[in-house]
C-alpha positions in Angstrom: 17.2 -15.6 10.9 14.8 -18.5 11.4 12.1 -17.5 9.1 12.4 -20.6 6.8 10.8 -22.5 9.7 7.8 -20.3 9.7 7.4 -20.1 5.9 5.9 -23.6 5.3 3.3 -22.8 8.0 2.4 -19.5 6.2 2.1 -21.2 2.9 -0.1 -23.9 4.3 -2.4 -21.3 5.8 -2.6 -19.4 2.6 -3.4 -22.5 0.5 -5.8 -24.1 2.9 -8.9 -22.5 1.3 -8.1 -24.5 -1.8 -9.9 -27.4 0.0 -13.1 -25.5 0.0 -15.2 -27.5 -2.6 -16.5 -24.5 -4.5 -14.8 -24.3 -7.9 -13.9 -20.8 -9.2 -16.0 -21.3 -12.4 -19.1 -22.1 -10.2 -18.5 -18.9 -8.2 -17.6 -16.3 -10.7 -19.2 -17.8 -13.6 -17.2 -18.8 -16.8 -13.6 -17.7 -16.9 -14.4 -15.3 -19.9 -16.7 -13.3 -17.6 -13.7 -12.0 -15.7 -12.7 -8.5 -16.8 -10.2 -8.4 -19.6 -7.9 -5.5 -20.1 -4.4 -4.6 -21.2 -1.3 -3.5 -19.2 -1.2 -0.2 -17.5 0.7 1.7 -14.8 -0.1 1.6 -11.2 -2.2 4.0 -9.2 -1.1 4.5 -5.6 -3.3 3.0 -2.9 -4.4 6.4 -1.6 -5.7 7.4 -5.0 -9.4 8.2 -4.8 -10.3 5.9 -7.7 -8.4 2.9 -6.1 -10.4 3.5 -2.9 -13.7 3.8 -4.9 -13.1 0.5 -6.6 -12.4 -1.1 -3.2 -15.7 0.3 -2.0 -17.5 -1.1 -5.0 -15.9 -4.6 -4.3 -16.9 -4.3 -0.6 -20.6 -4.1 -1.6 -20.4 -7.0 -4.2 -20.6 -5.0 -7.5 -17.1 -5.9 -8.8 -15.8 -9.1 -10.4 -12.3 -10.1 -9.9 -10.9 -7.2 -7.9 -7.6 -8.6 -6.8 -4.6 -6.2 -7.2 -1.3 -8.0 -6.8 -0.6 -5.3 -4.1 -2.6 -2.4 -3.0 -1.4 -0.1 -5.7 -3.6 -1.1 -8.5 -3.3 -1.1 -12.4 -5.1 1.8 -14.0 -7.1 -0.5 -16.2 -8.1 -2.7 -13.3 -9.5 0.3 -11.6 -11.3 1.4 -14.7 -12.9 -2.1 -15.1 -14.1 -2.0 -11.5 -15.6 1.5 -11.9 -17.3 0.7 -15.2 -18.7 -2.6 -13.9 -19.9 -1.0 -10.6 -21.7 1.8 -12.4 -23.5 -0.7 -14.7 -24.5 -3.2 -11.9 -25.5 -0.6 -9.3 -28.5 0.5 -11.3 -30.2 -2.9 -10.7 -28.4 -4.3 -7.6 -27.9 -1.3 -5.4 -30.0 1.6 -6.6 -29.0 3.8 -3.7 -25.3 3.7 -4.9 -26.2 4.2 -8.5 -25.5 8.0 -8.5 -22.2 7.8 -6.7 -21.1 4.8 -8.7 -21.9 6.7 -12.0 -20.1 9.8 -10.6 -16.9 7.8 -9.9 -16.9 6.5 -13.4 -17.4 9.9 -14.9 -14.7 11.5 -12.7 -12.3 8.9 -13.8 -13.1 9.3 -17.5 -12.7 13.1 -17.0 -9.2 12.6 -15.5 -8.2 10.0 -18.0 -10.2 10.7 -21.0 -8.9 7.9 -23.3 -9.3 5.3 -20.6 -12.2 3.6 -22.6 -10.5 3.6 -25.9 -9.1 0.7 -27.8 -6.6 0.1 -30.6 -3.0 1.4 -31.2 -1.3 4.6 -30.3 -3.9 5.8 -27.9 -3.5 8.8 -25.3 -4.9 7.7 -22.0 -4.9 11.2 -20.6 -3.0 13.6 -18.5 -3.3 16.3 -15.9 -1.3 19.3 -14.6 -1.5 20.5 -10.9 -0.1 23.5 -9.3 -0.3 24.1 -5.5 1.4 24.8 -2.2 2.2 22.6 0.7 3.3 23.8 4.2 4.5 21.4 6.8 6.1 22.1 10.2 7.3 20.4 13.3 8.1 21.9 16.8 10.6 21.7 18.3 12.9 21.8 15.4 14.6 18.4 14.5 18.2 18.0 15.7 20.9 19.1 13.4 22.4 15.6 13.7 19.7 12.8 13.8 19.9 10.8 17.1 20.2 7.6 15.1 21.1 6.7 11.5 17.5 5.5 11.0 15.7 8.5 12.8 12.8 10.1 10.9 11.1 13.4 11.6 7.5 14.4 10.8 7.3 16.3 7.4 9.0 19.7 7.4 8.8 21.0 3.9 7.0 24.1 2.8 7.2 24.8 -1.0 5.1 25.5 -4.1 5.0 22.7 -6.5 4.0 22.0 -10.2 3.1 18.3 -11.2 2.4 16.8 -14.6 1.1 13.3 -15.3 0.6 11.9 -18.8 -0.2 8.2 -19.8 -0.4 6.5 -23.1 -0.5 3.0 -24.6 0.9 1.7 -27.8 -1.4 -1.3 -27.5 -2.8 -3.6 -24.9 0.8 -4.9 -24.6 2.8 -1.7 -23.9 1.9 1.5 -21.7 3.7 4.3 -20.2 3.1 6.8 -17.4 5.4 9.9 -16.8 4.8 11.9 -13.7 7.5 14.7 -12.9 6.9 16.9 -9.8 8.9 20.1 -9.6 9.4 22.3 -6.4 11.5 25.4 -5.7 14.4 23.2 -4.8 14.2 19.9 -6.6 12.5 17.8 -9.5 11.2 14.4 -8.6 9.6 11.9 -11.0 7.5 8.8 -10.9 6.1 6.6 -13.7 6.4 3.3 -15.3 7.0 1.5 -18.6 4.9 -1.6 -18.7 5.1 -4.5 -21.2 2.8 -7.7 -21.0 1.4 -10.6 -22.7 -1.9 -12.2 -21.5 -2.2 -11.7 -17.8 1.4 -11.2 -17.1 3.6 -8.0 -17.3 7.1 -6.6 -16.8 7.5 -3.1 -15.7 10.4 -0.7 -14.9 10.1 2.7 -13.2 9.3 4.5 -9.9 6.0 3.2 -8.5 4.2 2.7 -5.1 3.6 -0.5 -3.2 1.5 -1.4 -0.2 1.1 -4.9 1.2 -1.9 -6.4 3.1 -5.4 -4.9 3.0 -5.1 -1.9 5.4 -6.1 1.7 5.0 -3.5 3.8 2.9 -0.3 4.1 4.7 -0.9 0.8 6.6 0.5 -2.6 5.8 3.0 -4.4 7.9 5.6 -4.9 5.1 5.1 -1.9 2.8 3.0 1.2 3.8 2.5 2.8 0.3 4.0 6.3 1.2 7.4 5.8 -0.4 7.8 5.1 -4.1 10.3 2.5 -5.3 12.6 2.5 -8.3 12.0 -1.1 -9.3 11.8 -3.7 -12.0 8.6 -5.8 -11.4 7.0 -8.9 -12.7 3.2 -9.1 -12.2 0.2 -11.3 -12.7 -1.6 -7.9 -13.2 -4.9 -9.4 -14.2 -6.2 -12.1 -11.8 -5.6 -15.6 -13.1 -8.4 -18.3 -12.7 -6.7 -21.5 -11.6 -10.1 -23.3 -11.1 -9.7 -23.3 -7.3 -9.8 -19.6 -7.1 -8.1 -16.5 -8.5 -4.4 -15.6 -8.0 -2.3 -12.4 -8.5 1.4 -12.0 -8.0 3.9 -9.1 -7.8 7.6 -9.8 -7.6 10.0 -7.0 -7.7 13.6 -5.9 -7.3 13.8 -2.2 -6.1 16.7 0.1 -5.3 16.8 2.2 -2.2 19.3 5.1 -2.6 17.9 8.1 -0.7 19.5 9.7 2.2 19.4 6.9 4.8 20.4 4.1 2.5 23.6 3.4 0.5 22.8 3.9 -3.2 23.3 0.2 -4.0 20.8 -1.3 -1.3 18.3 -3.5 -2.9 14.7 -4.6 -1.9 13.4 -7.9 -3.0 9.7 -8.1 -2.6 7.0 -10.6 -3.5 3.2 -10.5 -2.8 0.9 -13.4 -3.6 -2.8 -12.8 -3.4 -5.2 -15.9 -3.5 -9.0 -15.6 -3.6 -10.7 -19.0 -3.3 -14.3 -17.4 -3.4 -15.2 -13.8 -4.1 -15.8 -13.0 -0.3 -12.5 -14.4 0.8 -9.0 -13.2 0.0 -5.5 -14.3 1.4 -2.1 -12.7 0.9 1.4 -13.8 1.6 4.1 -11.0 1.5 7.9 -11.1 2.0 10.3 -8.1 1.8 14.0 -8.3 2.0 16.6 -5.6 2.2 20.2 -6.5 1.2 23.4 -5.3 -0.6 25.3 -2.0 -0.5 28.1 -0.9 1.6 26.2 -2.1 4.7 26.5 -5.7 3.3 30.3 -5.3 3.0 30.6 -3.9 6.5 28.6 -6.9 8.0 29.8 -9.7 5.8 33.3 -8.5 5.3 33.0 -9.1 1.5 31.2 -7.5 -1.5 27.6 -8.5 -2.3 27.7 -10.9 -5.2 25.1 -12.6 -7.5 25.4 -15.7 -5.5 24.7 -13.8 -2.3 21.6 -12.5 -4.0 20.3 -15.9 -5.0 21.1 -17.4 -1.6 19.2 -14.5 0.1 16.1 -14.6 -2.1 15.8 -18.5 -1.6 16.3 -18.3 2.1 19.4 -20.3 2.2 22.9 -20.1 3.9 24.2 -19.5 7.3 25.5 -16.5 9.2 24.3 -13.6 10.9 20.6 -14.2 10.0 20.6 -17.8 8.9 20.0 -16.9 5.2 22.9 -14.5 4.9 22.8 -10.8 6.1 19.6 -9.2 4.8 16.8 -7.6 6.8 13.6 -9.6 6.2 9.8 -9.0 6.8 7.1 -11.5 6.2 3.4 -11.0 6.6 0.2 -13.1 6.2 -3.0 -11.1 5.5 -6.6 -11.9 5.0 -9.8 -10.1 4.0 -13.5 -11.4 4.4 -16.5 -9.7 3.0 -19.3 -10.7 5.3 -22.7 -11.9 3.8 -24.5 -8.9 5.3 -25.0 -6.6 2.3 -28.9 -6.7 2.8 -28.3 -5.1 6.2 -25.0 -3.2 6.1 -22.0 -4.3 4.0 -18.9 -5.1 6.2 -15.3 -6.2 5.4 -12.9 -7.4 8.1 -9.3 -7.6 7.4 -5.9 -8.3 9.1 -2.2 -8.5 8.5 0.1 -10.3 10.8 3.9 -10.0 10.2 7.2 -10.9 11.6 10.5 -9.0 11.5 14.0 -10.5 12.0 14.8 -13.0 14.7 13.4 -16.5 15.5 10.1 -16.4 17.4 9.4 -12.8 16.5 6.1 -13.6 14.7 4.6 -14.2 18.2 7.0 -12.5 20.7 7.1 -9.2 18.9 4.7 -9.2 16.0 3.5 -6.5 13.7 -0.4 -6.6 13.5 -2.8 -4.4 11.4 -6.5 -5.3 11.7 -9.7 -3.5 10.9 -13.3 -3.4 10.0 -14.5 -1.5 7.0 -18.1 -0.4 6.0 -17.8 0.7 2.3 -21.4 2.2 2.3 -23.6 3.2 5.2 -27.2 1.9 4.8 -28.7 5.4 5.4 -25.9 7.2 3.4 -24.2 5.0 0.7 -22.0 7.9 -0.3 -20.2 7.6 3.0 -17.8 4.9 4.1 -16.2 4.4 7.5 -13.5 2.0 8.9 -11.7 1.4 12.2 -8.2 0.2 12.2 -6.0 -1.0 15.2 -2.3 -1.6 14.7 0.4 -2.9 17.0 4.1 -3.5 16.6 6.5 -4.8 19.2 5.8 -6.6 22.5 3.3 -6.1 25.4 4.3 -7.8 28.7 5.2 -7.0 32.3 7.9 -9.7 32.7 10.2 -10.2 29.6 10.3 -13.9 28.8 10.2 -15.8 25.5 6.5 -16.1 25.5 3.6 -14.6 23.5 4.1 -10.9 23.0 7.2 -10.9 25.0 11.1 -11.3 24.5 14.0 -11.8 26.6 15.8 -8.5 27.7 18.9 -9.5 25.7 16.8 -10.0 22.5 14.7 -6.8 21.9 13.1 -6.4 18.6 12.9 -3.0 17.0 10.5 -2.9 14.0 12.1 -1.1 11.0 15.0 0.5 13.0 17.8 -1.8 12.3 21.2 -0.1 12.2 22.3 -2.3 9.2 19.2 -1.8 7.1 16.7 0.7 8.4 13.3 0.3 6.6 13.2 3.8 5.3 13.5 5.8 2.1 14.5 9.4 2.5 12.3 10.8 5.3 9.6 8.3 4.7 9.0 5.0 6.3 8.8 2.0 3.9 6.7 0.1 6.2 3.6 1.1 8.3 2.8 4.9 8.6 3.3 4.8 12.4 7.0 4.0 12.1 7.3 0.7 14.0 7.2 -0.1 17.6 3.9 1.2 19.2 0.1 1.0 18.9 -2.4 3.1 16.9 -6.2 3.4 16.7 -7.3 5.0 13.4 -10.9 5.9 12.5 -11.1 6.7 8.7 -14.0 7.9 6.7 -14.9 9.1 3.2 -17.9 11.1 1.8 -18.2 11.2 -2.0 -21.0 13.7 -2.4 -23.0 15.4 -5.2 -22.5 12.5 -7.6 -18.8 12.3 -6.6 -18.1 15.9 -7.5 -17.1 16.6 -3.9 -14.8 14.1 -2.3 -14.0 14.4 1.4 -11.5 12.1 3.2 -10.8 12.2 6.9 -8.7 10.2 9.5 -8.6 10.6 13.2 -6.0 8.8 15.3 -4.5 8.0 18.7 -0.9 6.8 18.7 1.5 5.6 21.3 4.9 5.3 19.7 7.3 3.2 21.8 11.0 3.9 22.3 13.1 2.9 19.3 10.4 3.9 16.9 11.6 5.4 13.7 10.2 8.8 14.8 12.0 8.9 18.2 12.3 11.4 19.8 9.0 12.3 18.3 7.3 9.5 20.1 5.2 8.8 23.1 1.3 9.3 23.1 -0.2 11.6 20.5 -3.5 12.4 18.8 -4.3 13.9 15.5 -6.2 14.2 12.2 -5.9 14.3 8.5 -8.5 16.0 6.3 -8.7 16.4 2.6 -11.4 17.8 0.2 -11.5 18.1 -3.6 -14.2 19.8 -5.8 -14.5 18.7 -9.4 -15.6 21.5 -11.8 -15.4 21.7 -15.5 -12.2 20.2 -16.9 -10.4 20.2 -13.5 -10.6 20.3 -9.7 -9.5 22.2 -6.7 -8.6 20.8 -3.3 -7.5 21.6 0.2 -6.0 19.5 3.0 -4.8 19.9 6.5 -3.3 17.7 9.3 -2.2 18.0 12.9 -0.5 15.5 15.2 0.1 16.7 18.9 1.9 15.2 21.8 3.4 16.2 25.1 6.5 18.0 24.1 6.1 18.3 20.3 3.5 19.2 17.6 3.5 18.5 13.9 1.1 19.6 11.1 0.5 21.4 7.9 -1.9 22.3 5.1 -2.0 22.2 1.3 -3.9 23.7 -1.6 -3.9 22.7 -5.3 -5.7 23.2 -8.6 -5.7 20.6 -11.4 -6.5 20.7 -15.1 -7.2 17.5 -17.1 -6.2 17.2 -20.7 
């Protein structure tokens, strides 16, 4: 692989904003004005509170919102909701009610989130519900390819419990088992840290880029990873901006991958000024029995270090891993007095030289975190493209030679999957998608409604083949907070010529 030739360019593009003459201290204020908080486990990117914090940042009510990846630490989310609720009263009175409602809802779910000191219980919740998912026609008994995925096809009641606590600002724990009629799954993290850095171990989500949940060229956020991670979990002021970093080593050992396959991931986020953020992400899959089959020898420690430093020769120029890089950016336009707008993009490259232009992965969108006439409502439009688009196959822009096709995520040696979920973008690789997403947080955030509408065209060799081709669908969720808990419903449908997938769910939760 020839990615090392591209890496210096990506790094240069990422650091270029350092030349902007505005120092961080002159933009954010003194360094001690940045929020300070201890370590905490991650909340997934689709969590309502993570999305609420991003909306507050999108209207300029949050200082230092810079998760190392789009799964944000619990205390970072709390700091954003708390600051947003305080500042909205003076700076955006129309959003004061919903901002206060977000803060109260989060405190209700995690009742000890604002406490300090030793041995504190952050909070917990128990949920019971039922999920139904079906696809027609039924999947083949033997998948067409080793990397083939099918739309969800599980119908089961479930019981989920989450509990989080902290020994101090330097040690925190989240445990979250989920039981169904046929299995018990778990998620959670043990996190230890000093100052702005932490080390964690456990099963946690990750999403790269700045896309809507389930997007991101490198990681899409749907699959949880068993990982050890180093993070700059609290943005660090380096005087030319803020930085955050996530470096992790994860294990993928579910269904489609050998139990010893590893994922090396790093995500560097840089914010030269509050309105502008850049990200550089890299993911690499390696090891396992697949490595032995390709390399003809076991995976060693020296192989690991050669791979993560992009050295060596062989099948892909730095050994035998499957690599993905992406460069992302987000710009909050100075239009708050009229309508707050954020534009974002994520441009990635999979294996093979020249792929960053000949067959890129692109995720781009525009996000309005609060409509001027209805600040409780947010809308966004996202366009995604993976692969190539050309009439004549030549080694030029968005085009590759016929003897060098590039199939995003579907490599026979290391498919970018975990179980029946894509590790990468929700679409599953080669294809295009138009996604309209919206949220309405009504009645002081007691009623939360989320909705997505999409058009897709999955090309051949997509992870979901033969469930490919042109399709359309929606995903709708609603939750109602009452007393010490909430109830929720959800439904989704995707329909194409020759197949249909969809399902629904109900749940009830109690906070304790």
